[in-house]
N, C-alpha and C positions, 0 to 999 in steps of 0.2 A: 504494500500500500504506500503510495507516495506521501511524502512529508510536506507539511505546509510551512513555508517560509515567506517572508515578505518579498515583494518584487524588488525592492531597493537592496535588500541584503543579497538576493540572488544575482542581481545586476553587478553589485560590487564584487562578489566572490568570483563570478565568471570573468569579469574584467581583470581582476588581479591574477587569476590563473593564466589567462591568455597573455597578459603582460610578462609573466614569468617565462612562458614558452618562448617569447621573442627577445628576452633579455640577452643582450650581447655578452654580458659577464658570465652567464650560464654556460656559454659555449667554451669558456676557458677551463671548465671542470672536466676531469677525466670521465666522470659518470654522466656527462651531459645528455647523451642519447637516452640513457635509461631514465633519467629524471624527466626529460621531455615526454617520453612515452607514458610514464606514470601520471604526469599532470594531465596529459590528453585523456587517459582513462578516467581520471577523476572528474574532468569536465563532462565527459559522456555520462558518467554515473549520476552526477548532479542533475543533468537534463532528464535522464531516465527515471529517477527516483524522487522527483519533486512534483508537487501538485501542478497540473497542466496550466491552469490560468496564470499562476504566479510566474512560472518559467517562461510562458509565452509573452507576458507583459515585460518581464525582465529582459528578454532577448530582443524584443522590438525596441525597447528603450535603449539598450546597449548599441544596437545598430544605428538608431537615431543619433545618439551622442558620438558614436564613432565617425559618422559622416560630418558632424558639426565641428567637433573638437580639433583644434590645430595640433594638439599633442598627438593625435592619431593619424598623422599624414602618412605613416607607414602603410603601404598596401598589404603588408603581411598581417597586421592586426585586423584590417577589414576582411581579408581572406579567412582568418580564423573565426571572426564573428559570423561570417556567412556560413562557414561549415557548421557552426552551432545551430544556425537557423535551419539548415538542411537536416541535421540530426533531429531537431524538433519536429519537422514535418514527418519524418519517418516514425517518430514516436507517437504521433497522432493516431495512427492505425492501432497501435497497442492500447492506447487509452480508450479509443472508441469501442474496442472489443470488450473492455471492462466497463460495464455500465454504471459503476459506482461513483462516477465523477459528476459533480455539479460544476459546470463551467461558469466562471464569472465573466459573462459575455460583455457586460458593461465596461468592466476594467480593460478588457482586451480591445474593445472598440475605442475607448478613450486613448489608449496607447497608439492605436492605428491612426486615429484622428490627429494626434499630436505629431506623428511621423509625417503625415501628408501635409499638415500645416507648415512644418519646418522644411519639407522637401516636396514641393508640389510636383506633379507628374511632369510638367513642362521644364522643371529644373534639371531633368535628366537628359535633355537634348544635348548631344555632343559629349556625353559622359558615359561611363560604364553604367548600364541600366540593370545590372544584376541585382543590386539591392532592391530596386523598385519591383522587379519581377518576383523576387523572393517574398516581399511584403504582400504582393497581389496573390501569390500562391498560398501563403498562410491564410489570407482572407478567404480564398476559394475553399480551402480545406475546412475552415471554420464553418462556412455556409453548409458544406456537405455533411460535416460531422455533427454540428449542433442543430441545424435545421433552419429553413427559411423563416418559418413562423416565429421562432424564438428571436432570431436576429432582427426581423422586421419589428417585433414588439419593442425590443431594446432601442433600435434605431429611432422609432417614433417617440420614445420617451426621452431622447437626448437632443435638445435643441441645437447643441453645438455641431451635431452631425447633419441635421436636416438640410441646411442650405450651404453645405461645404463640398469641396471637391471629393473629400473622403466619403461623404454621405451619398453623393451622386453615383460614385463608382460602386459603392456597396449596394445601392438600389438596383443598378444594372445587373450585378451578379445575382441578386435575389430574384429579380424578374426572369432572368435567363434560366435559373434553376427551377423556378415554378413552371415555366413553359415546358422545360424538359420533363418535369414530373408529370404534367398533364398529358404530354405525348405518350409517355410510358403507360399511363393509366388507360388511354384509349386503344392501345395495341392489344 
């Protein structure tokens, strides 16, 4: 059973572990490859064994901050944050098979909204769009796993989403999913 930790704590711990992996001083140690491997395993275990909503929020926030913060100009840290996002997406299937989870959809949508406010879709023109594609994929997975009706309910109760770029994109995903669902019912 996953453990509950705050999204801020998870964001901090993942950030520190990833910073350790790319620390140039670590490379000077004889056991550096072993240490890096163990830290990688620890990051994966944190993602796998943490409550889904908290880790989802933490990783969206970490990606947001990584793209903003001048301290993170290293493409290596962005690459590692993206790998965490992809591990998260793989983990969704495990969590969905275990029906014991109550997703904090509102918290995830707030993080998604903050990300899009800080990094509008148009900001990715002439840049690497992988972070944007990853956020969109997380959102698509959330719609698939949580359900259109639940997401629509939460979206309608969040004024900050209704008239935003994030809200418009989420509405498109929900509408597309509902159309696909109706098509399947008619077959």
